[in-house]
C-alpha positions as a printed Julia matrix, in Angstrom:
76×3 Matrix{Float64}:
 -27.94  249.66  140.8
 -29.08  246.41  139.22
 -26.94  247.07  136.13
 -23.88  247.59  138.32
 -24.61  244.37  140.18
 -25.02  242.51  136.9
 -21.79  243.97  135.54
 -19.89  243.02  138.68
 -21.3   239.51  138.51
 -20.27  239.12  134.89
 -16.85  240.64  135.38
 -16.07  238.7   138.54
 -17.5   235.3   137.66
 -18.12  234.84  133.97
 -15.08  236.55  132.46
 -12.39  234.46  134.22
 -14.32  231.3   133.42
 -14.62  232.28  129.74
 -10.9   233.06  129.51
  -9.97  229.73  131.09
 -12.37  227.93  128.76
 -10.97  229.7   125.68
  -7.41  228.88  126.75
  -8.33  225.27  127.35
 -10.02  224.98  123.95
  -7.07  226.64  122.19
  -4.62  224.31  123.93
  -6.73  221.34  122.97
  -7.03  222.4   119.33
  -3.26  222.99  119.1
  -2.58  219.75  121.0
  -0.45  221.64  123.54
  -0.51  221.77  127.33
  -2.19  224.84  128.81
   0.96  226.25  130.5
   2.72  226.15  127.14
  -0.15  228.1   125.57
   0.21  230.74  128.3
   3.97  231.06  127.9
   3.7   231.16  124.1
   1.12  233.92  124.42
   3.48  235.96  126.59
   6.29  235.38  124.08
   4.13  236.6   121.19
   3.0   239.69  123.11
   6.62  240.54  123.92
   7.66  240.27  120.28
   4.71  242.33  119.01
   5.47  245.02  121.57
   9.13  245.07  120.57
   8.16  245.35  116.9
   5.74  248.19  117.59
   8.39  250.13  119.48
  11.11  249.64  116.87
   9.61  249.54  113.37
   6.07  250.52  114.24
   7.03  254.07  115.16
   8.43  254.73  111.71
   5.16  253.46  110.2
   3.03  255.86  112.2
   0.4   257.37  109.86
   0.95  260.91  111.15
   4.7   260.67  110.62
   4.25  259.17  107.16
   1.77  261.91  106.22
   4.22  264.58  107.36
   7.04  262.97  105.35
   4.84  262.74  102.24
   3.81  266.39  102.6
   7.46  267.44  102.9
   8.42  265.32   99.92
   5.51  266.66   97.84
   6.43  270.28   98.63
  10.01  269.57   97.59
   8.84  268.48   94.15
   7.02  271.74   93.44
């Protein structure tokens, strides 16, 4: 019960404060306003997601392994 209470305290109080502090420090180190850091972060996440869905699927290790196996069998 105490562990659950401690977890809830950390998750509810400390985590949002730490995220705000990290964002503030990043904005300060980049010499940018905080809202711009937030919007840039959303922009980067959107581009990474788009990349993963377009090119990332063709680079899937399971798919590449299957293609290599097929190619290797074709040589023999």
